[in-house]
N, C-alpha and C positions, 0 to 999 in steps of 0.2 A: 666815555666820560662826558657828562653834560655840564660843561663849565658854567654856563649861565644859570641853570637851575640849581647847581651846587652852590654858587655864590648867593643866590636869592634865599635858599634854604638856610644857609649859615647865618645870613643877616637876620632873617626872621627869628631864628632861635636865640641869637645874641640879644636882640632887642626885647625879647620877652622876659629876660632874666633881670633881676634886681641885684645890685652889688651885695646886699646882705644875704642873698641866696647862696653865694659862693664864699661867704666869710670876709667880704671886703667892706670898708666903710663907704657909706652912701655919699657923704659930702653934700655940698649945697651949690656946686658950680656946674652941674651936669645939664647940658642944654638939650640932649636927646635921650630917649628912653633906653634902658638896658645897659649892658656892659660896654666898655670901650674896646676897640679892637686890640689894643695893646694889652689889656687885661686878659682877654681870651688867650692871646698868644703866650703870656706868662704862665697861665694855668695849664696850657697844653704843652708847654716846654718846646715851643717853636719860636722862630723869629717873628717880630711884628710885621716886617716887610713881606714875609711869605704868607702870613695869614691875610694881610690886606690884599695881596694878589689873588688869593683863593676867592675872597668875597667879590673881587672885581672880575672874576672869570679869566684871569691872565696867567694862572699858575699851572705847571705841569701836574700830572696825576700824583696825588699824595700817596705815601705808603700806608700800609695797614696800621703801623705803629703811630703815624701822625694822625690818622683818622680816629684811632682809639683815644689818643690824647685830646683831640678836639671834642669827641663825644663826651668824654669825662668832664672837660671844662664847661661845656654847654649843658651838662646834666641831662643828656638825651636818654629817653626811654629805650628799651630794646627795639621797639618798632621804629623809632626815629633813627637809632643807630643803624639798623638794617637799611633804611631809606638813604641815609648818608652814604653808605657803602655802594648802594645801587647807583646813586648819582655819580659817585667817583669812579665807577667801573671796577670795583673790587668786591671780593666775596665778603659777606658779613663775618665779623669776628666778635664773639661774645666772651665775656669773662665772668659772667654771673653763674648762679646755681640754678639747676632746673627745679621747677616748682612741684611741691608735693601737696599743697593745700587745694582741696576740691571746692568748687563753688557751692554754696548752700543750695542753690536752685537745682544743681545737678544731683546732689545728695537726695533731695526731695523727689526728684524725677525717678531715681532708681527704685524707690519704694512704690511708685505709682505704675510699675510695669510688672504685675504679678504673673503674667504669662510669658514673660521674656527674661532670660538670664542676662543680667546687665552688670557691668563693672567698669571701673575707670582705672587706666594705667598711666603712669608717668612716662616721660621721654626715655627713662631707663628701665622700662618694663616692670616697675613696682606696681602691684595691685594696691590702689589707694582707697577704694571704696567698692562696695558690691551689694547686691540685694540677696535675699534668702534663696532664690532659685539658682543664682550663680554658685552659691555655696553648696547647694545640693547637687548640682550638675558636676562641679569641678572638685572643690574641697572647701571645708570651713576655714576660711582665711583668718577668722578671729582666733582660732586655736594655734596659729603660727606666730612666731616672733616677726616683727616688721621686716627683718633682713630676709627671712625665708618666704616672704610673699612675692619675691621677685621671680617672674615667669622665666626669664632667661637663666637665672641661677637654677631654678627647678628643672628646666629642660636639659641643662648640660651637667649639673652637679648633683642631681637628685640621687637617691639611694638605688633607684632602679637602673638596670643596664642601659647603656646609651642608645641601644636600638629599641628599647621599650617605649611605646607611645605614652606621652604625658597625658594623663586623664583619659587614656584610651582613645585619643583622637586619631583619625585616619591619616592625617597629613603631618605626623610628628617630624619627619625629616624636613619637610618644607617649612614648618614653623621654626625649626632651629636655624635654617638658612635665613628666614625672614628676620629673626631676632638679631642675627649677626649684621645683616644689612642695615637694619634700623639703628643698632648701636654704633655702627661706624658713622652714620649721619649725626647721631646724637653727640658723639665725641667731637665732631667738627663744630657743632653749635656750642658746646660747653667744654672747651678744651682745658679749662681751669677748675672744673667742678670735681672735687676729690671723690664724690660718690660715683660719678661716671667713670673717671679714669681708674679708680680702684676696682670697680666691677669688671671693666675690660681687662685689666691686668690679672685679676683673680681668675677669670675665665680662660685667658690665654695660658696661664701657668698650670691650671688644674685640669683642663679639658683639651686633649689632643684634637678632638673633633672641632671644637670652637677655634683652636689655633689654625687648623687646616682651612676652615671656611673664612677665617679672618684674612688669611694671606691671599685670598681671591680678590680682595678689594672691591667686592660687589656693593652697590648702593641702590640700584634700581629694584623696587619691589612691585610685585603683581598683586592685585586685590584677590582675596579669598572670598568666594561667593557662598560656598556651602562647606560644612564641616560635619563629620560623623563622629559621635562619641560612642564608645562601647562601655556603657555604665554597668557596674556589677549588680545593680538591683533591677533596673527597668530595661536593660538590654540596649540595642542600638537606637540612637537618636540622631537624625540628620537635621541640622538646623541651618537657617539662612544666617549669614554673617554680615554684619554691618559695623564698620568702625568709623565713628564720627570724630573729626579733629576739633578739639577745644583750643582754638588758636591762641587765646589770650594767656593760657597757661601751658601750652605745648603738651597737652595731655590727649588721651583718646578715650571716648566712651564706646565700649564694645557691647554689641547687642546680639544675642543668639535667640532666634525665634523660629517657629514652625508654622506652616500654613494651617488655618483652622480646619478641624475635622480630620487631620492626618494622624497617622499612628504616632509620629513624633510629638505632635501637639498634645496628644493624650498622655504620652510618657512624661512630658514636661509638667502637665497638670498633676500627674501622680506624684512626681518629685516635689512639686510645690506643697502638696498635702503632707507628704512624708517628712519633709524638712531635712536640713543639712545633717543633723546628728545621726538619724537613721540611715539616710541615703549613703553616707560615707562610712558606715560601720563595716561594710564588706570590702571596702577598697584597701588595697595594699599600696602604700606610697613609697 
C-alpha cells in the first residue's frame, strides 16, 4: 500500500468533481474546488474521519468494499478504479458489464484485411465482429443467433461430440482449456455481470468437461503461435495466430494469416473467392 500516493490520488479525484456531478447543491460558500471530504465520506458510506486519514496517508489498508464505495463516490472510471486498488494494495474489483460494442475503426480494419481471417471477441468469448474470410474459414456467424456466436459455448455445448475438433482445428483440447482459463479471469473482473456468471453456470451444469477443467483453477495462458484448420473444401490450412488486446474495451482482435506464397496462403485466397456460403456448405456443425 502506497499511502502517500493513495492520498494524493484521492485528493486529485475529489477536487475535479463538482457538487452537481454527484447530485449535491453547489452553494456559494465553497473556498476550494471539488467536493468536501465529508461529502465524499457520506457518498461512500464511511466516516469522515477515516476518509480524511486516507487522504492524509495515515489510515490502514481499506477493504475492497470501502474502495468500491470510494470509487463510486468519486465517479472513477474502470481504469481509475483499478489504479485505486493498485495503490491500496488490493486486487481490482469491478461491478460493471463487459463491453460488446466494437470500435468503428476496428470494424473498418476487419474489412481492410482481405488475406487475413479476422474477428473480434468479447471478454466472454462472444464473436462480436468478423470479416468475410473468417466466416469462410470458420462459419458464417451472421447465420447464428447472437447467443450461438459464443466460442466457448460452441466448443463445449455444440452438437458435435466433445472430442470432435471445433472448426476442424488441430488444438481443440487446448482451446477448450484456454477458454476455461480465460473465463475464470473474466469472472474475476466482472463478478456481477449476469452474462458472464450465467455463461459459466451454464457450462458448468451442462458440460462435464468444462466442470472438470474449471475445478483445476488454472488462469495462466500460453500464446498459440500457429493453428491448423481441416477445412471441408480446401483441406488443411496452417495459419499464424495473433491475438491483439483492445484494452479500452477488454476485447481481442484475432488474426489468422499465412506466409505469402505458401499452400495455406493460396487456400485462404481461394476461400476468400468462394465466400462463406459456399465454403461452409460442406461443413457439419
